[in-house]
N, C-alpha and C positions, 0 to 999 in steps of 0.2 A: 475525540476532538484533537485536532492537530494545531500546533503552535503557529500563529500567523504574525503576531506583532510582539516583539520583545525588545528589551533594552539592548543596545549594542554591547555593553559590557557583559551581559549575560550570554548573548550569542557567542561572543569571542571566548568567554570562559569555558563554554561547552565545546569549543573547537569548530563552531559553525556547522554547516551541513556536511555530512559525510560524502565527499565527492566520489567515492566508490559506488554509491547507490544512485541509481537512476530513478527507480520507482520506490515509493515509500520512504523517501528521505525526510519528508515532513513528519511521518510517524516516528521515525528514528529520533528526530530532534525532540519530539514530545516525550518519548520514553526517557531520554537523557535529562530533560527538564524535571520530570517527576523524580528520577533517581537522585537529582541534585537538590531535592526538596525546595525548589523554587515555587513561589506563590503563583497560582494559575487562576486567572479570572475568565469570565465569559461575558460576551456582549451579544446583544441582538443586532444583527446587521443584515443588510441586503448585499448579496454577492453578485458581482459581475465577472463571469469567466470569459476572458478574451481568448479566442482561438480554440474553443471547445468544439468537439465533433458535432456535425449537423445532421448526420445520418447514421443508421445502425452499422453500415459498412465502415464508416470512420471510427465509430465507437469500438468495433471489433478490432480494427487495425491498431488503434492506440493501445488497447488493453492487451492485445497479443504481444506487442512490443514490450509493454511493462512486464508482462509475464515472463518474457525471456530474460529479464534483468533481475527478477526477484530472488534468485538463488543467493545473492550477496546478503540481502536483508534477512532471509530465512537462516542463513549461516550465522548471522550476527545475533538474532533475537529468537530464533526458534520458529517453527512453522505457524503457530497461531498465537504469538506472544500476547497480544492485547486484543485479539479479535478483529483487528483492522483488515486482515486479509480474507476474512470469511464473509460470505454473502448474507449471513443472518445476524441481525442486530437487535438488541433489546428494544430499541426505539420502535421497531416495527410492531412488536407485541404491545408496547404502550399505546400505540396509535391505531390499533386494529379497527376502532370505530370509524376513523377517517377513511381507512381502506374500504370498509364495508359501505360507507356512504357514497363512495366514488368508484363504482366498479369498472368503468371504462378507463379512468386514469390508473387505477390499481393494476389492471391488466397490462396497460402500456408500461407501467413501472416494472412489473414482473418480466416482461419481454426484454426490457432494457437490461435488467440485472442478469438475466439468463445469457444475453449476448456478451455483456461486460465480463462476467466471471467465467463463462465458458471459453471466451477468447483468451483471457489471462491464464486459465488452467492449461489450455492448449499450448500457449507460449512457454509456460513454465515447464511442461512436460517435454517440449521440443528443444529446450535449452540444454547445452552440454553440462553434464555433471562434472564438477571439479573435485578431484580427490584431494583431501587435505593430507599432506605428508607430515607424519609425526615422527618418522624415522628416516635415516638416509636411504636413498634408493638402493634396491638390491642389484646384484650383478645382472639378473635377468632383465631388469628395467633399462640397463645401459646398452647402447649400440656397440657391437664388437668393433 
């Protein structure tokens, strides 16, 4: 679960969103909230996502782009810090009966997840790897 509503003072004390992150910036904020021992509540709400993809092509495009930007998040929190980047969730196992009762919807959901995570993985793998420098560059790294 990612933080959606919080007090301004809390948001500012955490430094707001990490502007170096394009994808998973909400997950990053949630991790920092937990690390700061802030009280986190849950509400039941209906969500309206404005500007969400309307086709599998748009889903693939959006998540490919996100994938190309995930190296910063992974560098900060590790590859699977809290499971947010992985396609398998405990909630799927908890609601297996719902999946079994709606095979057509479940099939569509699996297709969606395959496109989403496949495109993100392709974007991640195609993004340039940045080497972290822990020591000064050697003479071989410098232009003559």
